[in-house]
mmCIF file as Biopython writes it, N, C-alpha, C and O atoms, coordinates in Angstrom:
data_model
#
loop_
_atom_site.group_PDB
_atom_site.id
_atom_site.type_symbol
_atom_site.label_atom_id
_atom_site.label_alt_id
_atom_site.label_comp_id
_atom_site.label_asym_id
_atom_site.label_entity_id
_atom_site.label_seq_id
_atom_site.pdbx_PDB_ins_code
_atom_site.Cartn_x
_atom_site.Cartn_y
_atom_site.Cartn_z
_atom_site.occupancy
_atom_site.B_iso_or_equiv
_atom_site.auth_seq_id
_atom_site.auth_asym_id
_atom_site.pdbx_PDB_model_num
ATOM 1   N N  . MET A ? 1  ? 9.280   -39.309 -5.843  1.0 0.0 1  A 1 
ATOM 2   C CA . MET A ? 1  ? 9.959   -38.441 -6.638  1.0 0.0 1  A 1 
ATOM 3   C C  . MET A ? 1  ? 8.452   -37.686 -6.702  1.0 0.0 1  A 1 
ATOM 4   O O  . MET A ? 1  ? 7.346   -38.151 -6.977  1.0 0.0 1  A 1 
ATOM 5   N N  . SER A ? 2  ? 8.819   -36.507 -6.381  1.0 0.0 2  A 1 
ATOM 6   C CA . SER A ? 2  ? 7.665   -35.550 -5.613  1.0 0.0 2  A 1 
ATOM 7   C C  . SER A ? 2  ? 6.673   -34.806 -7.083  1.0 0.0 2  A 1 
ATOM 8   O O  . SER A ? 2  ? 7.447   -34.454 -7.973  1.0 0.0 2  A 1 
ATOM 9   N N  . LYS A ? 3  ? 5.973   -34.684 -7.241  1.0 0.0 3  A 1 
ATOM 10  C CA . LYS A ? 3  ? 5.051   -33.739 -8.809  1.0 0.0 3  A 1 
ATOM 11  C C  . LYS A ? 3  ? 5.567   -32.170 -8.585  1.0 0.0 3  A 1 
ATOM 12  O O  . LYS A ? 3  ? 5.640   -31.317 -7.700  1.0 0.0 3  A 1 
ATOM 13  N N  . PRO A ? 4  ? 5.913   -32.401 -10.172 1.0 0.0 4  A 1 
ATOM 14  C CA . PRO A ? 4  ? 6.518   -30.171 -10.245 1.0 0.0 4  A 1 
ATOM 15  C C  . PRO A ? 4  ? 4.560   -29.216 -10.146 1.0 0.0 4  A 1 
ATOM 16  O O  . PRO A ? 4  ? 3.436   -29.578 -10.494 1.0 0.0 4  A 1 
ATOM 17  N N  . ALA A ? 5  ? 5.126   -27.932 -9.480  1.0 0.0 5  A 1 
ATOM 18  C CA . ALA A ? 5  ? 3.917   -27.540 -9.261  1.0 0.0 5  A 1 
ATOM 19  C C  . ALA A ? 5  ? 3.097   -27.796 -10.226 1.0 0.0 5  A 1 
ATOM 20  O O  . ALA A ? 5  ? 3.430   -28.652 -11.046 1.0 0.0 5  A 1 
ATOM 21  N N  . PRO A ? 6  ? 2.263   -27.349 -10.312 1.0 0.0 6  A 1 
ATOM 22  C CA . PRO A ? 6  ? 1.809   -26.353 -11.000 1.0 0.0 6  A 1 
ATOM 23  C C  . PRO A ? 6  ? 1.853   -25.832 -11.756 1.0 0.0 6  A 1 
ATOM 24  O O  . PRO A ? 6  ? 2.018   -24.707 -11.286 1.0 0.0 6  A 1 
ATOM 25  N N  . HIS A ? 7  ? 1.816   -25.683 -13.439 1.0 0.0 7  A 1 
ATOM 26  C CA . HIS A ? 7  ? 1.952   -24.440 -14.208 1.0 0.0 7  A 1 
ATOM 27  C C  . HIS A ? 7  ? 1.197   -23.074 -13.789 1.0 0.0 7  A 1 
ATOM 28  O O  . HIS A ? 7  ? 0.013   -23.299 -14.038 1.0 0.0 7  A 1 
ATOM 29  N N  . ARG A ? 8  ? 1.302   -21.918 -13.332 1.0 0.0 8  A 1 
ATOM 30  C CA . ARG A ? 8  ? 0.610   -21.053 -12.418 1.0 0.0 8  A 1 
ATOM 31  C C  . ARG A ? 8  ? 0.696   -19.261 -14.014 1.0 0.0 8  A 1 
ATOM 32  O O  . ARG A ? 8  ? 1.086   -18.097 -14.108 1.0 0.0 8  A 1 
ATOM 33  N N  . SER A ? 9  ? 0.199   -20.055 -14.600 1.0 0.0 9  A 1 
ATOM 34  C CA . SER A ? 9  ? -0.182  -18.543 -15.839 1.0 0.0 9  A 1 
ATOM 35  C C  . SER A ? 9  ? 0.489   -16.802 -14.965 1.0 0.0 9  A 1 
ATOM 36  O O  . SER A ? 9  ? -0.066  -16.090 -14.129 1.0 0.0 9  A 1 
ATOM 37  N N  . ASN A ? 10 ? 1.515   -16.699 -15.482 1.0 0.0 10 A 1 
ATOM 38  C CA . ASN A ? 10 ? 1.345   -14.685 -15.218 1.0 0.0 10 A 1 
ATOM 39  C C  . ASN A ? 10 ? 0.056   -13.382 -15.247 1.0 0.0 10 A 1 
ATOM 40  O O  . ASN A ? 10 ? -0.018  -12.306 -14.654 1.0 0.0 10 A 1 
ATOM 41  N N  . THR A ? 11 ? -0.767  -14.004 -16.126 1.0 0.0 11 A 1 
ATOM 42  C CA . THR A ? 11 ? -2.436  -13.589 -16.357 1.0 0.0 11 A 1 
ATOM 43  C C  . THR A ? 11 ? -3.360  -13.177 -15.006 1.0 0.0 11 A 1 
ATOM 44  O O  . THR A ? 11 ? -4.512  -12.750 -15.087 1.0 0.0 11 A 1 
ATOM 45  N N  . ALA A ? 12 ? -2.787  -13.343 -14.027 1.0 0.0 12 A 1 
ATOM 46  C CA . ALA A ? 12 ? -3.158  -13.743 -12.716 1.0 0.0 12 A 1 
ATOM 47  C C  . ALA A ? 12 ? -4.236  -12.285 -12.326 1.0 0.0 12 A 1 
ATOM 48  O O  . ALA A ? 12 ? -3.634  -11.247 -12.050 1.0 0.0 12 A 1 
ATOM 49  N N  . ARG A ? 13 ? -5.624  -12.259 -12.318 1.0 0.0 13 A 1 
ATOM 50  C CA . ARG A ? 13 ? -5.919  -10.646 -12.047 1.0 0.0 13 A 1 
ATOM 51  C C  . ARG A ? 13 ? -6.984  -11.054 -10.597 1.0 0.0 13 A 1 
ATOM 52  O O  . ARG A ? 13 ? -7.483  -12.162 -10.399 1.0 0.0 13 A 1 
ATOM 53  N N  . TYR A ? 14 ? -7.119  -10.002 -9.832  1.0 0.0 14 A 1 
ATOM 54  C CA . TYR A ? 14 ? -7.723  -10.182 -8.556  1.0 0.0 14 A 1 
ATOM 55  C C  . TYR A ? 14 ? -9.315  -8.993  -8.194  1.0 0.0 14 A 1 
ATOM 56  O O  . TYR A ? 14 ? -9.076  -7.956  -7.575  1.0 0.0 14 A 1 
ATOM 57  N N  . HIS A ? 15 ? -10.457 -9.216  -8.529  1.0 0.0 15 A 1 
ATOM 58  C CA . HIS A ? 15 ? -11.299 -9.091  -8.463  1.0 0.0 15 A 1 
ATOM 59  C C  . HIS A ? 15 ? -11.315 -7.887  -7.183  1.0 0.0 15 A 1 
ATOM 60  O O  . HIS A ? 15 ? -10.417 -8.086  -6.366  1.0 0.0 15 A 1 
ATOM 61  N N  . VAL A ? 16 ? -11.936 -7.031  -6.975  1.0 0.0 16 A 1 
ATOM 62  C CA . VAL A ? 16 ? -11.871 -6.052  -5.541  1.0 0.0 16 A 1 
ATOM 63  C C  . VAL A ? 16 ? -13.628 -5.413  -5.732  1.0 0.0 16 A 1 
ATOM 64  O O  . VAL A ? 16 ? -13.922 -4.551  -6.560  1.0 0.0 16 A 1 
ATOM 65  N N  . VAL A ? 17 ? -14.248 -5.816  -5.139  1.0 0.0 17 A 1 
ATOM 66  C CA . VAL A ? 17 ? -15.552 -5.431  -5.125  1.0 0.0 17 A 1 
ATOM 67  C C  . VAL A ? 17 ? -16.111 -4.735  -3.411  1.0 0.0 17 A 1 
ATOM 68  O O  . VAL A ? 17 ? -15.885 -5.440  -2.427  1.0 0.0 17 A 1 
ATOM 69  N N  . CYS A ? 18 ? -16.734 -3.518  -3.243  1.0 0.0 18 A 1 
ATOM 70  C CA . CYS A ? 18 ? -16.791 -2.769  -2.182  1.0 0.0 18 A 1 
ATOM 71  C C  . CYS A ? 18 ? -18.234 -3.751  -2.122  1.0 0.0 18 A 1 
ATOM 72  O O  . CYS A ? 18 ? -18.881 -4.014  -3.135  1.0 0.0 18 A 1 
ATOM 73  N N  . ARG A ? 19 ? -18.772 -4.457  -0.094  1.0 0.0 19 A 1 
ATOM 74  C CA . ARG A ? 19 ? -20.362 -4.545  -0.589  1.0 0.0 19 A 1 
ATOM 75  C C  . ARG A ? 19 ? -21.588 -3.340  -0.634  1.0 0.0 19 A 1 
ATOM 76  O O  . ARG A ? 19 ? -22.779 -3.485  -0.909  1.0 0.0 19 A 1 
ATOM 77  N N  . ASP A ? 20 ? -20.699 -1.869  -0.190  1.0 0.0 20 A 1 
ATOM 78  C CA . ASP A ? 20 ? -22.224 -0.695  0.723   1.0 0.0 20 A 1 
ATOM 79  C C  . ASP A ? 20 ? -21.619 0.152   -0.492  1.0 0.0 20 A 1 
ATOM 80  O O  . ASP A ? 20 ? -21.080 1.245   -0.314  1.0 0.0 20 A 1 
ATOM 81  N N  . CYS A ? 21 ? -21.801 -0.638  -2.125  1.0 0.0 21 A 1 
ATOM 82  C CA . CYS A ? 21 ? -21.330 0.531   -3.118  1.0 0.0 21 A 1 
ATOM 83  C C  . CYS A ? 21 ? -21.607 0.092   -4.263  1.0 0.0 21 A 1 
ATOM 84  O O  . CYS A ? 21 ? -22.078 -1.032  -4.086  1.0 0.0 21 A 1 
ATOM 85  N N  . PRO A ? 22 ? -21.579 0.418   -5.723  1.0 0.0 22 A 1 
ATOM 86  C CA . PRO A ? 22 ? -21.160 0.004   -6.719  1.0 0.0 22 A 1 
ATOM 87  C C  . PRO A ? 22 ? -19.706 0.524   -6.922  1.0 0.0 22 A 1 
ATOM 88  O O  . PRO A ? 22 ? -19.570 1.518   -7.635  1.0 0.0 22 A 1 
ATOM 89  N N  . THR A ? 23 ? -18.658 -0.025  -6.391  1.0 0.0 23 A 1 
ATOM 90  C CA . THR A ? 23 ? -17.652 0.808   -6.905  1.0 0.0 23 A 1 
ATOM 91  C C  . THR A ? 23 ? -16.797 -0.761  -6.334  1.0 0.0 23 A 1 
ATOM 92  O O  . THR A ? 23 ? -16.583 -1.278  -5.238  1.0 0.0 23 A 1 
ATOM 93  N N  . GLU A ? 24 ? -16.374 -1.242  -8.362  1.0 0.0 24 A 1 
ATOM 94  C CA . GLU A ? 24 ? -15.180 -2.820  -7.497  1.0 0.0 24 A 1 
ATOM 95  C C  . GLU A ? 24 ? -14.369 -2.392  -9.413  1.0 0.0 24 A 1 
ATOM 96  O O  . GLU A ? 24 ? -14.605 -1.712  -10.412 1.0 0.0 24 A 1 
ATOM 97  N N  . SER A ? 25 ? -13.675 -3.069  -9.035  1.0 0.0 25 A 1 
ATOM 98  C CA . SER A ? 25 ? -12.546 -3.765  -10.940 1.0 0.0 25 A 1 
ATOM 99  C C  . SER A ? 25 ? -11.563 -4.080  -10.172 1.0 0.0 25 A 1 
ATOM 100 O O  . SER A ? 25 ? -11.190 -3.799  -9.033  1.0 0.0 25 A 1 
ATOM 101 N N  . VAL A ? 26 ? -11.089 -4.969  -11.362 1.0 0.0 26 A 1 
ATOM 102 C CA . VAL A ? 26 ? -10.450 -5.609  -11.917 1.0 0.0 26 A 1 
ATOM 103 C C  . VAL A ? 26 ? -8.513  -4.726  -12.078 1.0 0.0 26 A 1 
ATOM 104 O O  . VAL A ? 26 ? -8.020  -3.779  -12.690 1.0 0.0 26 A 1 
ATOM 105 N N  . GLU A ? 27 ? -8.066  -5.743  -11.150 1.0 0.0 27 A 1 
ATOM 106 C CA . GLU A ? 27 ? -6.174  -4.864  -10.777 1.0 0.0 27 A 1 
ATOM 107 C C  . GLU A ? 27 ? -5.568  -6.459  -10.851 1.0 0.0 27 A 1 
ATOM 108 O O  . GLU A ? 27 ? -5.829  -7.596  -10.459 1.0 0.0 27 A 1 
ATOM 109 N N  . ARG A ? 28 ? -4.846  -5.906  -11.425 1.0 0.0 28 A 1 
ATOM 110 C CA . ARG A ? 28 ? -3.128  -7.290  -12.609 1.0 0.0 28 A 1 
ATOM 111 C C  . ARG A ? 28 ? -2.379  -8.133  -11.305 1.0 0.0 28 A 1 
ATOM 112 O O  . ARG A ? 28 ? -2.034  -9.294  -11.082 1.0 0.0 28 A 1 
ATOM 113 N N  . THR A ? 29 ? -2.343  -6.681  -10.518 1.0 0.0 29 A 1 
ATOM 114 C CA . THR A ? 29 ? -1.677  -7.276  -9.602  1.0 0.0 29 A 1 
ATOM 115 C C  . THR A ? 29 ? -2.021  -7.284  -8.144  1.0 0.0 29 A 1 
ATOM 116 O O  . THR A ? 29 ? -2.987  -6.571  -7.871  1.0 0.0 29 A 1 
ATOM 117 N N  . GLY A ? 30 ? -1.299  -8.107  -6.844  1.0 0.0 30 A 1 
ATOM 118 C CA . GLY A ? 30 ? -2.280  -8.476  -5.201  1.0 0.0 30 A 1 
ATOM 119 C C  . GLY A ? 30 ? -2.080  -7.462  -5.017  1.0 0.0 30 A 1 
ATOM 120 O O  . GLY A ? 30 ? -3.101  -6.929  -4.584  1.0 0.0 30 A 1 
ATOM 121 N N  . VAL A ? 31 ? -1.091  -6.639  -5.113  1.0 0.0 31 A 1 
ATOM 122 C CA . VAL A ? 31 ? -0.877  -5.297  -5.041  1.0 0.0 31 A 1 
ATOM 123 C C  . VAL A ? 31 ? -1.071  -4.184  -5.266  1.0 0.0 31 A 1 
ATOM 124 O O  . VAL A ? 31 ? -0.987  -3.486  -4.255  1.0 0.0 31 A 1 
ATOM 125 N N  . ALA A ? 32 ? -1.382  -3.487  -6.466  1.0 0.0 32 A 1 
ATOM 126 C CA . ALA A ? 32 ? -3.224  -2.931  -6.900  1.0 0.0 32 A 1 
ATOM 127 C C  . ALA A ? 32 ? -3.966  -3.278  -5.785  1.0 0.0 32 A 1 
ATOM 128 O O  . ALA A ? 32 ? -4.047  -2.585  -4.771  1.0 0.0 32 A 1 
ATOM 129 N N  . ALA A ? 33 ? -4.671  -4.667  -6.015  1.0 0.0 33 A 1 
ATOM 130 C CA . ALA A ? 33 ? -5.098  -4.811  -5.372  1.0 0.0 33 A 1 
ATOM 131 C C  . ALA A ? 33 ? -6.395  -4.040  -4.187  1.0 0.0 33 A 1 
ATOM 132 O O  . ALA A ? 33 ? -7.563  -3.657  -4.129  1.0 0.0 33 A 1 
ATOM 133 N N  . ALA A ? 34 ? -4.518  -4.261  -3.015  1.0 0.0 34 A 1 
ATOM 134 C CA . ALA A ? 34 ? -4.425  -4.469  -2.085  1.0 0.0 34 A 1 
ATOM 135 C C  . ALA A ? 34 ? -4.906  -2.987  -2.171  1.0 0.0 34 A 1 
ATOM 136 O O  . ALA A ? 34 ? -6.008  -2.672  -1.722  1.0 0.0 34 A 1 
ATOM 137 N N  . GLN A ? 35 ? -4.065  -2.075  -2.757  1.0 0.0 35 A 1 
ATOM 138 C CA . GLN A ? 35 ? -4.094  -0.894  -1.966  1.0 0.0 35 A 1 
ATOM 139 C C  . GLN A ? 35 ? -4.835  0.123   -2.559  1.0 0.0 35 A 1 
ATOM 140 O O  . GLN A ? 35 ? -4.696  1.273   -2.143  1.0 0.0 35 A 1 
ATOM 141 N N  . MET A ? 36 ? -5.853  -0.213  -3.766  1.0 0.0 36 A 1 
ATOM 142 C CA . MET A ? 36 ? -7.294  -0.368  -4.315  1.0 0.0 36 A 1 
ATOM 143 C C  . MET A ? 36 ? -8.631  -0.679  -3.331  1.0 0.0 36 A 1 
ATOM 144 O O  . MET A ? 36 ? -9.640  0.025   -3.378  1.0 0.0 36 A 1 
ATOM 145 N N  . ARG A ? 37 ? -8.445  -2.153  -2.191  1.0 0.0 37 A 1 
ATOM 146 C CA . ARG A ? 37 ? -9.007  -2.093  -1.020  1.0 0.0 37 A 1 
ATOM 147 C C  . ARG A ? 37 ? -8.235  -1.113  -0.024  1.0 0.0 37 A 1 
ATOM 148 O O  . ARG A ? 37 ? -8.802  -0.944  1.055   1.0 0.0 37 A 1 
ATOM 149 N N  . SER A ? 38 ? -7.568  -0.743  -0.133  1.0 0.0 38 A 1 
ATOM 150 C CA . SER A ? 38 ? -6.993  0.109   1.339   1.0 0.0 38 A 1 
ATOM 151 C C  . SER A ? 38 ? -7.339  1.972   1.287   1.0 0.0 38 A 1 
ATOM 152 O O  . SER A ? 38 ? -7.613  2.820   2.136   1.0 0.0 38 A 1 
ATOM 153 N N  . GLU A ? 39 ? -7.111  1.963   -0.411  1.0 0.0 39 A 1 
ATOM 154 C CA . GLU A ? 39 ? -7.485  3.639   -0.482  1.0 0.0 39 A 1 
ATOM 155 C C  . GLU A ? 39 ? -9.362  3.638   -0.404  1.0 0.0 39 A 1 
ATOM 156 O O  . GLU A ? 39 ? -9.924  4.727   -0.284  1.0 0.0 39 A 1 
ATOM 157 N N  . HIS A ? 40 ? -9.983  2.679   -0.465  1.0 0.0 40 A 1 
ATOM 158 C CA . HIS A ? 40 ? -11.026 2.767   -1.060  1.0 0.0 40 A 1 
ATOM 159 C C  . HIS A ? 40 ? -11.684 2.202   0.777   1.0 0.0 40 A 1 
ATOM 160 O O  . HIS A ? 40 ? -12.856 2.277   1.147   1.0 0.0 40 A 1 
ATOM 161 N N  . VAL A ? 41 ? -11.188 1.982   1.123   1.0 0.0 41 A 1 
ATOM 162 C CA . VAL A ? 41 ? -11.761 1.197   3.155   1.0 0.0 41 A 1 
ATOM 163 C C  . VAL A ? 41 ? -11.879 3.043   4.197   1.0 0.0 41 A 1 
ATOM 164 O O  . VAL A ? 41 ? -12.630 3.625   4.980   1.0 0.0 41 A 1 
ATOM 165 N N  . ALA A ? 42 ? -10.104 3.318   3.209   1.0 0.0 42 A 1 
ATOM 166 C CA . ALA A ? 42 ? -9.795  4.163   4.005   1.0 0.0 42 A 1 
ATOM 167 C C  . ALA A ? 42 ? -10.911 6.159   3.852   1.0 0.0 42 A 1 
ATOM 168 O O  . ALA A ? 42 ? -11.099 7.119   4.600   1.0 0.0 42 A 1 
ATOM 169 N N  . GLU A ? 43 ? -11.198 5.868   2.814   1.0 0.0 43 A 1 
ATOM 170 C CA . GLU A ? 43 ? -12.042 7.630   2.238   1.0 0.0 43 A 1 
ATOM 171 C C  . GLU A ? 43 ? -13.323 6.618   2.481   1.0 0.0 43 A 1 
ATOM 172 O O  . GLU A ? 43 ? -14.310 7.353   2.511   1.0 0.0 43 A 1 
ATOM 173 N N  . THR A ? 44 ? -13.833 4.911   2.714   1.0 0.0 44 A 1 
ATOM 174 C CA . THR A ? 44 ? -15.213 5.316   3.022   1.0 0.0 44 A 1 
ATOM 175 C C  . THR A ? 44 ? -15.530 4.799   3.969   1.0 0.0 44 A 1 
ATOM 176 O O  . THR A ? 44 ? -16.627 5.147   4.405   1.0 0.0 44 A 1 
ATOM 177 N N  . GLY A ? 45 ? -14.931 3.973   4.577   1.0 0.0 45 A 1 
ATOM 178 C CA . GLY A ? 45 ? -15.200 3.033   6.162   1.0 0.0 45 A 1 
ATOM 179 C C  . GLY A ? 45 ? -16.435 1.861   5.156   1.0 0.0 45 A 1 
ATOM 180 O O  . GLY A ? 45 ? -17.257 1.125   5.701   1.0 0.0 45 A 1 
ATOM 181 N N  . HIS A ? 46 ? -16.284 1.957   4.040   1.0 0.0 46 A 1 
ATOM 182 C CA . HIS A ? 46 ? -16.473 0.407   3.779   1.0 0.0 46 A 1 
ATOM 183 C C  . HIS A ? 46 ? -16.012 -0.809  3.231   1.0 0.0 46 A 1 
ATOM 184 O O  . HIS A ? 46 ? -14.996 -0.832  2.536   1.0 0.0 46 A 1 
ATOM 185 N N  . ARG A ? 47 ? -16.761 -1.963  3.517   1.0 0.0 47 A 1 
ATOM 186 C CA . ARG A ? 47 ? -16.052 -3.398  3.779   1.0 0.0 47 A 1 
ATOM 187 C C  . ARG A ? 47 ? -16.208 -3.179  2.329   1.0 0.0 47 A 1 
ATOM 188 O O  . ARG A ? 47 ? -17.187 -2.728  1.734   1.0 0.0 47 A 1 
ATOM 189 N N  . VAL A ? 48 ? -14.579 -3.752  1.661   1.0 0.0 48 A 1 
ATOM 190 C CA . VAL A ? 48 ? -14.961 -3.789  0.458   1.0 0.0 48 A 1 
ATOM 191 C C  . VAL A ? 48 ? -13.594 -5.426  0.525   1.0 0.0 48 A 1 
ATOM 192 O O  . VAL A ? 48 ? -12.612 -5.666  1.227   1.0 0.0 48 A 1 
ATOM 193 N N  . VAL A ? 49 ? -14.327 -6.195  -0.657  1.0 0.0 49 A 1 
ATOM 194 C CA . VAL A ? 49 ? -13.200 -7.979  -0.453  1.0 0.0 49 A 1 
ATOM 195 C C  . VAL A ? 49 ? -12.350 -8.437  -1.453  1.0 0.0 49 A 1 
ATOM 196 O O  . VAL A ? 49 ? -13.295 -9.043  -1.958  1.0 0.0 49 A 1 
ATOM 197 N N  . VAL A ? 50 ? -11.692 -8.625  -1.987  1.0 0.0 50 A 1 
ATOM 198 C CA . VAL A ? 50 ? -10.755 -9.024  -3.144  1.0 0.0 50 A 1 
ATOM 199 C C  . VAL A ? 50 ? -10.811 -10.396 -2.830  1.0 0.0 50 A 1 
ATOM 200 O O  . VAL A ? 50 ? -10.486 -11.008 -1.813  1.0 0.0 50 A 1 
ATOM 201 N N  . GLY A ? 51 ? -11.437 -10.870 -4.246  1.0 0.0 51 A 1 
ATOM 202 C CA . GLY A ? 51 ? -10.934 -12.316 -4.718  1.0 0.0 51 A 1 
ATOM 203 C C  . GLY A ? 51 ? -9.381  -12.132 -5.687  1.0 0.0 51 A 1 
ATOM 204 O O  . GLY A ? 51 ? -8.867  -11.093 -6.101  1.0 0.0 51 A 1 
ATOM 205 N N  . ALA A ? 52 ? -8.862  -13.739 -5.853  1.0 0.0 52 A 1 
ATOM 206 C CA . ALA A ? 52 ? -8.063  -13.881 -6.932  1.0 0.0 52 A 1 
ATOM 207 C C  . ALA A ? 52 ? -8.845  -14.666 -7.962  1.0 0.0 52 A 1 
ATOM 208 O O  . ALA A ? 52 ? -9.200  -15.789 -7.606  1.0 0.0 52 A 1 
ATOM 209 N N  . LEU A ? 53 ? -9.267  -14.152 -9.525  1.0 0.0 53 A 1 
ATOM 210 C CA . LEU A ? 53 ? -9.725  -14.890 -10.511 1.0 0.0 53 A 1 
ATOM 211 C C  . LEU A ? 53 ? -8.738  -16.193 -11.379 1.0 0.0 53 A 1 
ATOM 212 O O  . LEU A ? 53 ? -7.781  -15.772 -12.029 1.0 0.0 53 A 1 
ATOM 213 N N  . SER A ? 54 ? -8.899  -17.174 -11.373 1.0 0.0 54 A 1 
ATOM 214 C CA . SER A ? 54 ? -8.240  -18.143 -12.112 1.0 0.0 54 A 1 
ATOM 215 C C  . SER A ? 54 ? -7.830  -17.561 -13.056 1.0 0.0 54 A 1 
ATOM 216 O O  . SER A ? 54 ? -7.746  -16.333 -13.057 1.0 0.0 54 A 1 
ATOM 217 N N  . SER A ? 55 ? -7.475  -18.320 -14.092 1.0 0.0 55 A 1 
ATOM 218 C CA . SER A ? 55 ? -6.837  -17.786 -15.181 1.0 0.0 55 A 1 
ATOM 219 C C  . SER A ? 55 ? -7.225  -18.623 -16.353 1.0 0.0 55 A 1 
ATOM 220 O O  . SER A ? 55 ? -6.771  -18.615 -17.498 1.0 0.0 55 A 1 
ATOM 221 N N  . GLU A ? 56 ? -7.847  -19.101 -15.996 1.0 0.0 56 A 1 
ATOM 222 C CA . GLU A ? 56 ? -7.620  -21.403 -16.512 1.0 0.0 56 A 1 
ATOM 223 C C  . GLU A ? 56 ? -9.749  -21.221 -16.759 1.0 0.0 56 A 1 
ATOM 224 O O  . GLU A ? 56 ? -10.419 -22.202 -17.084 1.0 0.0 56 A 1 
#
């Protein structure tokens, strides 16, 4: 018998951090985080990372 998938809360957040300037934000969706990253990179050429924050 297989185990059920772990329950995931719908409160996931994504931390967007620029490695080259003080810009950072917390977004509600992965799409919003990717858009924030993409826009900042296009405008500045900076290195930006996105990480999922644990809801636990």
